[in-house]
C-alpha positions as CSV (number, residue, x, y, z in Angstrom):
1,M,-19.1,73.9,-17.3
2,A,-22.2,75.3,-15.5
3,K,-23.2,74.0,-12.1
4,M,-26.1,71.6,-12.2
5,E,-29.1,72.4,-10.0
6,R,-32.2,70.6,-8.8
7,Q,-35.4,72.7,-9.0
8,Y,-38.4,72.5,-6.8
9,I,-41.7,74.4,-6.7
10,G,-42.8,75.6,-3.2
11,I,-46.6,75.5,-2.8
12,Q,-48.3,77.3,0.1
13,Y,-51.4,75.6,1.3
14,H,-54.1,76.1,4.0
15,A,-57.4,74.9,5.2
16,T,-59.3,75.7,8.3
17,G,-56.9,75.4,11.2
18,I,-53.7,74.4,9.3
19,F,-51.1,76.1,7.2
20,G,-48.0,74.8,5.4
21,Y,-45.8,74.4,2.4
22,S,-45.3,71.5,0.0
23,F,-42.1,71.3,-2.1
24,R,-42.3,69.3,-5.2
25,E,-40.0,68.1,-8.0
26,N,-41.8,67.3,-11.2
27,G,-45.1,67.1,-9.4
28,T,-43.9,64.7,-6.6
29,E,-43.9,66.0,-3.1
30,L,-40.5,65.6,-1.5
31,F,-40.8,67.9,1.5
32,N,-43.6,69.2,3.6
33,M,-43.8,71.5,6.6
34,N,-47.0,72.4,8.4
35,C,-48.4,73.7,11.6
36,P,-51.8,74.4,13.2
37,V,-53.0,78.0,13.1
38,L,-52.4,78.7,16.8
39,P,-50.2,80.9,18.9
40,E,-46.8,79.3,19.3
41,P,-47.5,76.1,17.3
42,D,-45.2,73.2,16.7
43,I,-44.0,73.0,13.1
44,A,-43.6,69.6,11.5
45,L,-40.9,69.2,8.8
46,S,-40.9,66.0,6.9
47,G,-39.1,64.8,3.8
48,F,-35.8,63.7,2.4
49,G,-35.8,60.8,4.9
50,K,-36.2,63.0,8.0
51,K,-39.0,63.9,10.4
52,L,-38.0,67.1,12.2
53,W,-39.7,69.7,14.5
54,H,-39.5,73.3,15.5
55,R,-41.4,73.5,18.8
56,K,-43.4,76.5,19.9
57,Y,-42.8,78.8,17.0
58,D,-42.9,82.5,17.9
59,G,-43.1,84.8,15.0
60,R,-43.0,87.9,17.3
61,I,-39.5,87.0,18.7
62,T,-37.3,90.0,19.2
63,L,-34.5,89.8,16.7
64,F,-31.0,90.3,18.0
65,P,-27.8,88.5,16.9
66,G,-27.7,85.0,18.4
67,I,-31.4,84.3,18.7
68,R,-32.2,80.8,17.5
69,R,-34.9,78.6,16.2
70,N,-33.9,75.0,17.1
71,I,-34.8,72.1,14.9
72,T,-35.2,68.8,16.7
73,D,-35.8,65.2,15.9
74,E,-38.9,63.3,17.3
75,S,-37.0,62.6,20.6
76,G,-36.3,66.3,21.2
77,N,-32.6,66.1,20.3
78,I,-31.4,69.3,18.5
79,Q,-30.3,68.5,15.0
80,G,-29.6,72.0,13.8
81,Y,-30.9,75.6,14.1
82,F,-31.5,78.9,12.4
83,E,-29.6,81.7,14.1
84,Y,-30.2,85.4,13.4
85,A,-27.0,87.2,12.5
86,G,-28.2,90.7,11.6
87,L,-30.4,92.6,9.2
88,H,-31.4,90.4,6.3
89,E,-28.9,87.7,7.3
90,F,-29.0,84.5,9.3
91,R,-27.2,81.2,9.4
92,I,-28.2,77.5,9.4
93,V,-26.1,75.3,11.6
94,T,-26.3,71.5,11.4
95,E,-24.0,68.6,12.3
96,K,-22.7,68.9,8.7
97,G,-21.7,72.5,8.9
98,I,-22.8,76.1,8.5
99,A,-24.7,77.8,5.7
100,W,-25.2,81.6,5.5
101,V,-28.6,82.9,4.3
102,K,-29.1,86.4,2.9
103,A,-32.6,87.7,2.4
104,F,-33.4,89.8,-0.6
105,E,-36.7,91.5,-1.8
106,D,-37.3,88.6,-4.2
107,G,-36.3,85.7,-1.9
108,W,-33.2,84.2,-0.2
109,K,-29.8,83.1,-1.3
110,V,-27.9,80.4,0.6
111,F,-24.1,80.2,0.7
112,I,-21.6,77.7,2.1
113,G,-18.5,79.9,2.7
114,T,-18.6,82.2,-0.4
115,A,-20.0,79.5,-2.8
116,P,-23.7,79.7,-3.7
117,A,-25.6,76.6,-2.5
118,A,-29.2,77.5,-3.2
119,A,-31.7,80.2,-4.0
120,I,-35.3,80.5,-3.1
121,L,-37.2,83.0,-5.4
122,R,-40.6,84.3,-4.8
123,L,-42.9,83.9,-7.8
124,P,-44.4,87.2,-9.0
125,E,-48.2,87.2,-8.3
126,S,-48.9,87.0,-12.0
127,E,-47.1,83.7,-12.2
128,R,-48.7,82.0,-9.2
129,N,-50.9,79.1,-10.0
130,C,-53.8,78.6,-7.6
131,F,-55.7,75.3,-7.2
132,S,-57.4,73.0,-4.7
133,E,-56.1,69.6,-3.7
134,N,-57.4,67.2,-1.0
135,G,-59.5,70.0,0.5
136,Y,-56.6,72.5,0.7
137,D,-56.3,75.8,-1.1
138,M,-52.9,75.7,-2.8
139,E,-50.8,78.4,-4.4
140,E,-47.4,78.1,-6.1
141,R,-45.2,80.6,-4.3
142,F,-41.5,79.8,-4.7
143,L,-38.9,78.3,-7.0
144,V,-36.1,76.6,-5.1
145,N,-32.9,75.9,-6.9
146,I,-30.3,73.8,-5.1
147,H,-26.8,73.2,-6.5
148,E,-26.1,69.5,-6.7
149,E,-22.9,69.9,-4.7
150,T,-25.0,71.1,-1.7
151,D,-25.0,68.4,1.0
152,F,-28.4,66.6,1.0
153,S,-28.7,67.0,4.8
154,L,-29.2,70.8,4.3
155,Y,-32.2,70.3,2.0
156,P,-34.9,70.3,4.8
157,Y,-33.3,73.4,6.3
158,I,-33.2,75.2,3.0
159,M,-36.8,74.4,2.3
160,A,-37.9,75.5,5.8
161,I,-36.5,79.1,5.2
162,P,-39.9,80.6,4.0
163,M,-41.5,79.6,7.3
164,L,-38.5,79.5,9.8
165,G,-36.0,82.0,8.4
166,F,-35.6,85.5,9.9
């Protein structure tokens, strides 16, 4: 029997001074991450019953094994992190365990141990739907497939990969 998956569409959006992603299942937003367009902004991650933050994002960070991007709750307590492991590979560490992420030309694949947990696939430019919504320019950018066996607590981290992954 084939493994069941939940599928989400990742939509990149922007307006003057703000940038982010909205992840939707059947048109309903279930997860959102955004940040102001500033050097070292705070990134807000909200959805799946959680409100999380990555503070002072630095996209120019020097990549070496062990470098981390911490994810905190509103009180500043670390809930998990992204950790660079090597070229095209990083891990997500949470209180529920560790997931390995491998970057490919067309997206990312997430594994728990050796078992596939999720895949984020970049949509080819010819398949990207562009539209406007609530004053934002929107563009469908990703398909996210998460195996139903994947722990629900990992969903925000999986969906944050396009912005916070290495």
